[in-house]
TORTITI-794254 format. One record per atom (N, C-alpha, C): x, y, z. Coordinates in steps of 0.001 Angstrom, whole numbers, padded with zeros to 6 digits, always signed. Layout:
N
XYZ/...
***
This chain:
333
+074482-026467-059585/+074225-026239-058163/+075017-025016-057676/+074430-024280-056766/+075098-023116-056202/+076215-023547-055263/+077267-022726-055148/+078305-023032-054152/+077697-023053-052751/+078182-023949-051922/+077619-024124-050583/+077655-022825-049780/+078719-022051-049947/+078871-020836-049145/+077852-019761-049504/+077177-019902-050652/+076173-018907-051054/+074767-019265-050573/+074597-020449-050017/+073270-020878-049565/+072903-020210-048243/+071614-019990-048071/+071099-019421-046824/+070560-020544-045951/+071045-020603-044719/+070591-021645-043796/+069694-021093-042694/+069354-019822-042816/+068372-019251-041912/+068902-018984-040520/+067964-018781-039603/+068284-018407-038228/+068178-019605-037295/+068984-019585-036255/+068888-020621-035225/+067579-020477-034461/+067199-019248-034158/+065955-018974-033439/+064876-018596-034445/+063858-019444-034571/+062803-019221-035562/+061964-017990-035271/+062074-017430-034071/+061326-016209-033763/+061716-015074-034707/+062931-015141-035276/+063376-014115-036220/+062538-014095-037485/+061881-015194-037793/+061072-015259-039008/+059738-014536-038859/+059457-014000-037698/+058262-013171-037555/+058457-011803-038193/+059717-011409-038401/+060023-010125-039022/+059654-010173-040501/+059072-009101-040981/+058546-009060-042340/+059606-009396-043384/+060826-008885-043179/+061864-009083-044197/+062362-010527-044280/+062019-011350-043281/+062485-012740-043283/+061402-013751-043652/+060178-013277-043847/+059059-014203-044065/+059170-014959-045384/+059607-014286-046439/+059700-014950-047745/+060705-016092-047712/+061863-015860-047095/+062867-016921-046970/+062294-018098-046197/+061625-017819-045108/+061078-018895-044279/+060032-019702-045037/+059149-019021-045754/+058128-019735-046523/+058745-020618-047600/+059901-020195-048107/+060554-020957-049166/+061239-022208-048634/+061837-022122-047456/+062628-023253-046960/+061857-024141-045986/+060703-023667-045503/+059947-024444-044513/+059284-025653-045169/+059368-026802-044498/+058714-028024-044968/+057446-028238-044147/+056308-028262-044801/+055041-028399-044071/+054954-029777-043420/+054690-030794-044192/+054741-032160-043683/+053627-032528-042716/+053708-033756-042205/+052635-034306-041376/+052564-033660-040004/+053690-033193-039462/+053637-032540-038153/+052758-031289-038208/+052892-030516-039278/+052083-029306-039416/+050607-029655-039543/+050305-030682-040338/+048910-031087-040510/+048316-031605-039202/+049113-032327-038421/+048640-032794-037115/+048363-031611-036191/+049226-030605-036259/+049075-029429-035411/+047785-028671-035726/+047297-028803-036939/+046062-028127-037347/+044805-028858-036891/+044957-030063-036356/+043798-030824-035889/+043219-030174-034629/+041892-030157-034485/+041255-029413-033383/+041477-029989-031994/+041974-031213-031886/+042168-031838-030573/+043528-031534-029949/+044390-030811-030654/+045763-030601-030189/+045859-029403-029245/+046438-029651-028058/+046656-028593-027069/+048130-028371-026751/+048986-029343-027099/+050407-029255-026744/+051275-029596-027952/+052291-028775-028185/+053327-029061-029177/+054599-029344-028393/+055010-030614-028393/+056074-031082-027509/+057324-031413-028314/+058462-030994-027826/+059724-031320-028469/+060884-030759-027668/+062037-031403-027796/+063234-030894-027137/+063580-029516-027696/+064374-028777-026955/+064808-027468-027429/+065573-027637-028735/+065209-026850-029743/+065874-026917-031031/+065228-027854-032030/+064096-028457-031680/+063442-029393-032608/+062471-028705-033555/+062228-027409-033369/+061408-026680-034333/+060025-026284-033858/+059780-026323-032556/+058446-025955-032063/+058079-024529-032488/+058999-023611-032251/+058725-022218-032593/+058540-022043-034091/+059280-022803-034886/+059165-022704-036343/+057748-023026-036809/+057153-024070-036243/+055789-024434-036634/+054798-023352-036222/+054955-022822-035015/+054057-021768-034552/+054194-020512-035412/+055427-020148-035736/+055658-018943-036526/+055137-019120-037947/+055280-020321-038516/+054757-020536-039871/+053249-020296-039913/+052527-020850-038945/+051077-020651-038920/+050716-019210-038574/+051568-018536-037809/+051343-017127-037501/+051525-016260-038745/+052497-016607-039567/+052800-015819-040767/+051851-016089-041921/+051191-017248-041915/+050412-017677-043071/+048996-018085-042674/+048047-017821-043560/+046671-018289-043382/+046597-019674-044009/+046751-020693-043181/+046895-022073-043655/+045740-022915-043123/+045070-023634-044017/+043946-024502-043646/+042886-023759-042831/+042594-022552-043278/+041542-021742-042658/+041865-021390-041201/+043148-021222-040902/+043584-020947-039528/+044312-019605-039453/+043835-018746-038561/+044587-017566-038144/+045329-017929-036862/+046575-017517-036755/+047348-017847-035551/+048185-016653-035110/+048438-016599-033817/+049400-015661-033255/+050272-016423-032261/+051473-015924-032057/+052407-016537-031108/+052788-015510-030053/+052612-015880-028795/+052973-015014-027681/+054026-015709-026824/+054978-014929-026322/+056098-015470-025563/+055986-015089-024088/+056221-016072-023224/+056290-015817-021787/+057692-015295-021478/+057768-014112-020874/+059052-013477-020575/+059347-013538-019077/+060574-013195-018729/+060970-013194-017317/+060103-012246-016501/+059753-011104-017082/+058910-010148-016359/+057535-010730-016050/+057051-011631-016907/+055749-012256-016661/+055800-013144-015421/+056869-013945-015306/+057031-014779-014108/+057118-013904-012859/+057851-012812-012968/+058008-011910-011824/+056663-011335-011393/+055833-011002-012376/+054499-010483-012066/+053665-011526-011323/+053748-012783-011761/+053005-013852-011102/+053475-014035-009659/+054785-013975-009460/+055331-014128-008106/+054854-012992-007207/+054842-011766-007739/+054351-010626-006967/+052881-010796-006606/+052083-011272-007571/+050668-011515-007304/+050478-012603-006258/+051289-013655-006369/+051177-014765-005415/+051419-014283-003992/+052445-013473-003815/+052779-012980-002478/+051730-011997-001970/+051255-011141-002855/+050306-010107-002435/+048914-010672-002171/+048538-011708-002955/+047167-012236-002876/+047094-013630-002262/+048243-014179-001855/+048299-015521-001254/+047657-016560-002187/+048162-016620-003405/+047552-017441-004445/+048032-018884-004408/+047197-019777-004964/+047519-021191-005135/+047630-021493-006625/+047977-022745-006956/+048042-023157-008361/+046682-022992-009024/+045619-023269-008283/+044265-023092-008809/+044009-021638-009186/+044497-020724-008369/+044363-019298-008689/+045186-018943-009924/+046375-019538-010042/+047194-019314-011233/+046434-019732-012489/+045724-020851-012403/+044937-021325-013544/+043874-020301-013923/+043186-019751-012942/+042151-018743-013206/+042755-017490-013834/+043914-017081-013336/+044584-015906-013903/+044959-016155-015357/+045538-017312-015617/+045936-017636-016984/+044729-017699-017918/+043605-018199-017432/+042409-018262-018273/+041994-016870-018732/+042014-015912-017823/+041648-014546-018192/+042663-013963-019174/+043953-014205-018929/+044991-013721-019846/+044793-014308-021239/+044554-015608-021313/+044365-016269-022607/+043093-015783-023287/+042029-015591-022510/+040800-015015-023060/+041084-013655-023686/+041828-012833-022976/+042118-011479-023440/+042933-011502-024730/+043939-012364-024780/+044810-012430-025956/+044087-012982-027174/+043305-014041-026993/+042630-014630-028152/+041464-013753-028598/+040852-013017-027668/+039797-012072-028045/+040361-010967-028928/+041536-010473-028567/+042178-009442-029376/+042527-009980-030757/+042980-011220-030818/+043297-011842-032105/+042056-011932-032979/+040951-012380-032400/+039705-012516-033158/+039240-011157-033668/+039318-010146-032820/+038906-008797-033225/+039721-008302-034416/+041012-008607-034416/+041898-008138-035482/+041750-008938-036772/+041384-010211-036664/+041388-011098-037828/+040012-011316-038457/+038954-011231-037664/+037609-011523-038169/+036890-010218-038518/+036627-010024-039809/+035947-008809-040248/+034501-008781-039749/+034074-007621-039264/+032687-007428-038874/+032300-008014-037539/+033281-008485-036767/+032957-009167-035513/+032381-008193-034482/+032651-006888-034646/+032152-005892-033696/+030976-005090-034251/+030392-005537-035356/+029385-004731-036047/+028038-004689-035340/+027696-005724-034591/+026386-005776-033942/+026328-004815-032759/+025231-004066-032671/+025067-003128-031558/+024851-003887-030256/+023996-004912-030298/+023692-005689-029099/+024646-006883-029047/+025859-006588-028698/+026928-007566-028829/+027740-007604-027536/+027724-008749-026850/+028491-008885-025609/+029981-008710-025868/+030453-009254-026990/+031873-009155-027317/+032272-007694-027525/+031394-006936-028179/+031672-005512-028391/+031707-004764-027063/+030777-005088-026166/+030750-004444-024851/+032026-004738-024076/+032472-005986-024134/+033706-006369-023455/+034900-005648-024062/+034917-005558-025386/+036016-004877-026069/+036064-003397-025694/+034899-002770-025573/+034859-001360-025184/+035407-001162-023773/+035062-002087-022875/+035571-001994-021504/+037087-002149-021471/+037613-003076-022255/+039060-003294-022314/+039756-002066-022897/+039173-001497-023947/+039743-000288-024539/+039764+000862-023537/+038686+000972-022768/+038639+002017-021740/+039719+001795-020693/+039847+000544-020264/+040821+000236-019218/+042237+000580-019680/+042557+000226-020929/+043909+000459-021453/+044024+001798-022189/+043006+002650-022070/+043002+003950-022742/+043238+003804-024247/+042667+002751-024821/+042767+002533-026258/+044144+002131-026738/+045014+001713-025829/+046402+001406-026206/+046823+000024-025718/+045911-000955-025816/+046265-002305-025373/+047294-002918-026309/+048410-003326-025740/+049454-004038-026472/+049264-005525-026174/+048876-006319-027180/+048491-007710-026912/+049662-008619-026540/+050257-008355-025398/+051311-009199-024860/+050923-009619-023446/+051547-010690-022965/+051167-011259-021672/+051359-010257-020543/+052476-009538-020554/+052757-008604-019462/+051701-007504-019392/+051176-007081-020546/+050105-006085-020566/+048811-006674-020020/+048540-007930-020382/+047322-008586-019911/+047326-008753-018394/+048500-008975-017825/+048595-009185-016375/+048177-007933-015607/+048374-006754-016192/+047982-005532-015480/+046483-005492-015230/+045701-006075-016125/+044256-006145-015906/+043942-007019-014698/+044736-008084-014520/+044561-008969-013365/+044937-008237-012083/+046039-007505-012139/+046506-006779-010954/+045473-005764-010474/+044747-005199-011416/+043727-004203-011084/+042336-004766-011370/+042087-005951-010842/+040853-006672-011165/+039602-005912-010730/+039677-005165-009637/+038512-004404-009176/+038097-003375-010219/+039045-002575-010672/+038748-001544-011667/+038263-002168-012970/+038918-003254-013414/+038533-003915-014657/+037121-004489-014560/+036811-005132-013437/+035482-005721-013251/+034404-004640-013253/+034684-003501-012637/+033711-002403-012604/+033441-001866-014006/+034478-001731-014815/+034298-001242-016184/+033480-002220-017014/+033797-003502-016892/+033065-004524-017645/+031608-004563-017199/+031373-004489-015890/+030008-004486-015361/+029214-003321-015952/+029827-002141-015995/+029144-000966-016523/+028716-001140-017970/+029577-001737-018783/+029245-001957-020192/+028114-002972-020343/+028117-004008-019510/+027084-005032-019619/+025743-004531-019083/+025754-003592-018136/+024508-002967-017679/+023867-002197-018833/+024665-001425-019559/+024157-000666-020703/+023598-001590-021782/+024189-002767-021884/+023740-003737-022880/+022477-004464-022425/+022125-004304-021143/+020961-004987-020601/+021236-006398-020164/+022519-006730-019998/+022901-008088-019614/+023117-008222-018115/+023026-007123-017382/+023177-007152-015932/+022043-006352-015309/+021652-006723-014098/+020673-005933-013358/+021252-004540-013106/+020382-003568-013074/+020850-002185-012969/+021475-001861-011614/+021080-002622-010556/+021674-002304-009265/+023174-002592-009288/+023897-001787-008567/+025357-001863-008586/+025867-003083-007822/+026785-003817-008435/+027520-004864-007739/+028768-004219-007147/+029070-004563-005933/+030237-003979-005275/+031458-004862-005485/+032480-004291-006108/+033754-004983-006286/+034766-004359-005327/+035476-005179-004598/+036458-004671-003638/+037810-005321-003876/+038861-004629-003457/+040218-005148-003615/+040408-006452-002844/+039697-006588-001730/+039877-007777-000888/+039260-009034-001493/+038372-008860-002477/+037715-010007-003110/+038328-010265-004485/+039629-010526-004481/+040367-010701-005735/+039808-011857-006554/+039594-013022-005923/+039100-014190-006643/+037710-013945-007221/+036863-013231-006465/+035513-012933-006951/+035561-011998-008157/+036422-010994-008098/+036588-010082-009236/+037054-010847-010468/+038044-011710-010244/+038606-012493-011341/+037548-013420-011933/+036757-014048-011064/+035700-014937-011530/+034661-014210-012361/+034326-012981-011978/+033369-012180-012746/+033919-011876-014136/+035177-011441-014196/+035801-011126-015488/+035845-012372-016369/+036220-013489-015772/+036300-014746-016517/+034945-015122-017106/+033868-014988-016329/+032524-015336-016812/+032098-014443-017968/+032448-013173-017898/+032052-012255-018961/+032803-012548-020265/+034068-012930-020154/+034792-013364-021355/+034132-014599-021950/+033802-015547-021098/+033160-016781-021558/+031836-016477-022247/+031022-015614-021641/+029731-015251-022231/+029910-014567-023580/+030873-013650-023647/+031084-012890-024879/+031577-013788-026008/+032534-014648-025707/+033083-015529-026741/+032061-016569-027191/+031176-016982-026294/+030175-017993-026652/+029151-017452-027637/+029074-016140-027763/+028117-015505-028667/+028651-015395-030096/+029949-015551-030260/+030571-015296-031556/+030263-016384-032574/+030112-015950-033810/+029963-016862-034948/+031181-016647-035850/+032200-017442-035616/+033471-017260-036317/+033431-017882-037704/+034050-017209-038660/+034172-017762-040008/+035413-018638-040124/+036452-018289-039393/+037734-018988-039497/+038123-019595-038153/+039136-020454-038190/+039681-021043-036969/+040807-020160-036430/+040987-020200-035115/+041993-019359-034471/+042818-020184-033490/+044144-020043-033586/+045053-020691-032645/+045930-019627-031998/+046025-019697-030687/+046959-018862-029929/+048071-019761-029412/+049294-019544-029896/+050451-020315-029438/+051118-019586-028274/+051442-020335-027227/+052187-019789-026093/+053567-020438-026073/+054594-019629-026242/+055973-020104-026367/+056820-019452-025272/+058037-019952-025120/+059001-019299-024243/+059147-019895-022859/+058494-021038-022591/+058583-021601-021237/+059685-022643-021107/+060409-022935-022190/+061427-023989-022149/+062571-023682-021190/+062915-022427-021051/+064051-022039-020220/+063552-021238-019021/+063879-021723-017828/+063522-020988-016612/+064526-019860-016399/+064051-018611-016300/+064974-017507-016019/+065728-017752-014721/+067011-017443-014700/+067872-017770-013558/+067406-017115-012264/+066740-015974-012361/+066311-015262-011162/+064959-015744-010632/+064317-016657-011351/+063003-017157-010938/+063179-018511-010256/+062797-018652-008980/+062918-019949-008289/+062127-021034-009011/+062636-022270-008943/+062012-023362-009685/+060563-023582-009271/+060281-023556-007973/+058919-023835-007506/+057917-022833-008077/+058285-021550-008081/+057388-020530-008626/+057226-020703-010138/+058338-020999-010807/+058282-021257-012252/+057359-022431-012553/+057516-023508-011797/+056738-024724-012025/+055251-024476-011780/+054916-023753-010719/+053516-023438-010430/+052897-022606-011550/+053676-021662-012063/+053185-020792-013130/+052903-021586-014401/+053830-022466-014777/+053671-023267-015990/+052540-024283-015824/+052440-024884-014647/+051358-025843-014414/+050000-025155-014487/+049900-023963-013919/+048655-023209-014018/+048309-022886-015458/+049319-022547-016256/+049120-022263-017675/+048625-023496-018417/+049269-024639-018194/+048873-025876-018874/+047445-026269-018508/+047099-026148-017238/+045734-026470-016808/+044713-025526-017433/+045061-024248-017519/+044151-023270-018119/+043905-023584-019587/+044970-023915-020306/+044845-024258-021722/+043953-025476-021900/+044169-026486-021070/+043363-027703-021177/+041887-027409-020908/+041606-026614-019892/+040217-026306-019547/+039533-025504-020650/+040221-024525-021210/+039631-023734-022286/+039370-024592-023519/+040356-025391-023894/+040248-026180-025121/+039229-027302-025032/+038975-027797-023833/+038124-028981-023708/+036798-028731-022996/+036728-027693-022171/+035489-027421-021437/+034743-026195-021952/+035471-025215-022454/+034844-023939-022815/+034656-023795-024324/+035737-023791-025068/+035653-023526-026504/+034791-024535-027269/+034856-025844-026980/+034018-026792-027734/+032525-026622-027485/+032153-025963-026388/+030732-025807-026063/+030075-024659-026822/+030866-023877-027548/+030312-022771-028331/+029541-023340-029519/+028277-022955-029642/+027396-023538-030653/+027273-022639-031877/+026947-023277-032996/+026604-022574-034241/+027724-021680-034762/+028962-022060-034496/+030100-021302-035011/+030895-022190-035963/+031054-021733-037183/+031828-022493-038165/+033291-022568-037753/+033833-021455-037295/+035223-021417-036860/+035369-021799-035403/+036543-022311-035057/+036836-022722-033684/+038098-022027-033194/+038255-021973-031875/+039444-021360-031286/+040079-022327-030298/+041380-022219-030154/+042086-023023-029154/+043448-022396-028880/+044042-022860-027793/+045366-022401-027378/+046293-023608-027388/+047507-023428-027870/+048493-024514-027929/+049750-024080-027184/+050196-024925-026270/+051401-024655-025481/+052594-025374-026085/+053683-024637-026323/+054937-025214-026793/+055769-025570-025572/+056166-026846-025466/+056755-027296-024208/+057729-028448-024432/+058810-028463-023647/+059768-029571-023683/+059156-030803-023028/+059539-032015-023467/+058958-033235-022881/+059231-033396-021398/+060421-032990-020918/+060702-033142-019489/+059854-032197-018640/+059591-031006-019158/+058722-030080-018431/+057288-030602-018437/+056848-031098-019576/+055501-031679-019666/+055341-032819-018666/+056349-033688-018590/+056287-034823-017658/+056218-034364-016209/+056863-033246-015899/+056933-032781-014508/+055640-032146-014014/+054718-031834-014924/+053525-031088-014535/+052516-031933-013765/+052539-033240-013994/+051606-034108-013284/+050157-033831-013624/+049871-033584-014898/+048502-033324-015322/+047656-034584-015203/+046377-034404-015002/+045473-035546-014911/+045432-036276-016255/+045495-037615-016208/+045509-038437-017429/+046586-037954-018407/+047776-037751-017887/+048844-037138-018675/+049236-037969-019893/+049303-039288-019749/+049665-040137-020884/+048638-040043-022005/+047370-039924-021631/+046318-039767-022635/+046465-038441-023363/+046780-037394-022630/+046992-036079-023245/+048172-036119-024206/+049216-036854-023828/+050386-036981-024691/+050033-037702-025985/+049223-038725-025882/+048887-039547-027046/+047828-038904-027940/+046801-038314-027321/+045640-037853-028087/+045607-036353-028337/+046315-035579-027550/+046157-034126-027614/+047470-033388-027812/+048482-034100-028304/+049801-033498-028477/+050395-033879-029824/+051214-032982-030342/+052108-033299-031460/+053509-033371-030875/+054159-034510-031047/+055499-034723-030490/+056508-034701-031634/+057393-033714-031624/+058401-033572-032674/+059580-034485-032375/+059735-035504-033184/+060805-036487-032988/+061509-036695-034325/+062732-036188-034436/+063479-036231-035694/+064541-037335-035713/+064532-038206-034749/+065571-039229-034655/+065503-040214-035822/+066675-040673-036236/+066774-041681-037286/+068081-042437-037092/+068389-043353-037990/+069669-044055-037948/+070263-044068-039356/+071518-044472-039435/+072217-044402-040720/+071548-045275-041778/+071034-046406-041364/+070444-047358-042305/+069223-046778-043016/+068428-046010-042309/+067156-045533-042875/+067069-044010-042956/+068206-043324-042900/+068160-041867-042803/+067544-041215-044030/+067686-041825-045223/+067180-041191-046440/+065656-041174-046510/+065021-042001-045735/+063554-041998-045695/+063019-041274-044461/+063908-040644-043713/+063510-039991-042467/+062961-038590-042723/+062229-038077-041744/+061680-036715-041832/+062796-035680-041862/+063841-035885-041070/+064902-034891-040982/+065684-034796-042289/+065833-035916-042999/+066488-035886-044307/+065664-035052-045279/+064352-035235-045247/+063478-034467-046123/+063583-032970-045880/+063730-032586-044613/+063846-031169-044262/+065126-030573-044836/+066263-031243-044635/+067536-030686-045098/+067664-030742-046615/+067151-031801-047225/+067191-031871-048682/+066330-030766-049293/+065193-030499-048676/+064320-029416-049145/+065024-028067-049006/+065725-027856-047902/+066458-026616-047678/+067486-026383-048780/+068175-027431-049179/+069184-027324-050236/+068537-027161-051611/+067494-027935-051871/+066878-027960-053202/+066184-026647-053553/+065489-026050-052583/+064687-024858-052879/+065529-023625-053172/+066831-023713-052991/+067693-022571-053282/+068430-022715-054612/+068087-023757-055360/+068711-023969-056662/+067868-023342-057767/+068519-022891-058831/+067814-022245-059937/+066901-023221-060676/+067287-024478-060772/+066486-025483-061479/+065923-026505-060496/+065341-026007-059425/+064872-026898-058370/+063778-027851-058842/+062964-027422-059819/+061858-028271-060274/+062347-029548-060952/+063567-029515-061464/+064101-030695-062152/+064835-031641-061206/+064944-031257-059948/+065679-032072-058979/+064741-033007-058238/+065139-034242-058109/+064380-035211-057334/+064875-035208-055894/+064083-035810-055015/+064468-035876-053617/+065808-036591-053473/+066731-035975-052799/+068044-036558-052556/+069128-036054-053479/+068751-035458-054634/+069762-034981-055576/+070644-033887-054970/+070014-032929-054313/+070775-031822-053729/+071672-032312-052603/+071141-033177-051771/+071940-033746-050673/+073159-034480-051220/+072960-035287-052232/+074057-036079-052790/+075122-035198-053431/+074706-034045-053963/+075676-033150-054575/+076589-032535-053513/+075992-032043-052434/+076779-031366-051402/+077451-032334-050430/+076866-033516-050280/+077415-034505-049348/+077527-035861-050043/+078444-035953-051012/+078566-037190-051811/+079065-038373-050975/
***
């Protein structure tokens, strides 16, 4: 066995494993297990666990690896994103319902970019709503869209300009009447609704070969400068948007082998505070709950024991000859 001081125990923050130089270590020490398999089930919308229980680790593993026919990306909500929402709320007099609509467009934009990058040939058809939408987005961002939430919010802030560009592309495609629709700054909700419908139409046309998951992380800690009420409204709007996309929009797409969904990483106390409709049902049927608790009597058969024993065993030169518990017993006799 190697000396304990030579073993690698990895990073406290699993986000570090997104870096290329750390991926091999993470793949070696990560334990897949039943939580990962549950997370791959199509009914899951929430990954719930206390801070430090490994939510980000599961999202990053699926982001780094093509596992069970799933492409995944992980996006983080930052303090600047909350600030943008607060500015929009004040400028547009928004409600939680409006927050949900905004989040739907943001999530549409992010998962559309993921599909474009991961699915070969998805833009090959000339008469393609998705291609028309992608061209409008490229025009809006001058071909430099950075697929992060803060970048996506700028499209919302300038909904009039974005809606006009999308309308123009769909007219050329023959999907809109040639007469001009008037978009105005004062009709923010109408502009947003138009953009949302066009994303829905474009995505409904796709025939995906693989499954796609968009993980949203980073909401566990409220930035100190963001008031609780604004933070709570933003997160509730996000959770509602994810639920609506996963259950009302994405499942209705026909004749597609691959499926798409969004998964929110969230602490149990924050989840409880959201007051979602049929919340207990969502917890039971549509969530993976990371619970590593055990007791001394049964710790050797626990999930957490398996994780730490695997971490120790996979760093030994003769790991194939070691049975479960051998490495643990050596270092902790």
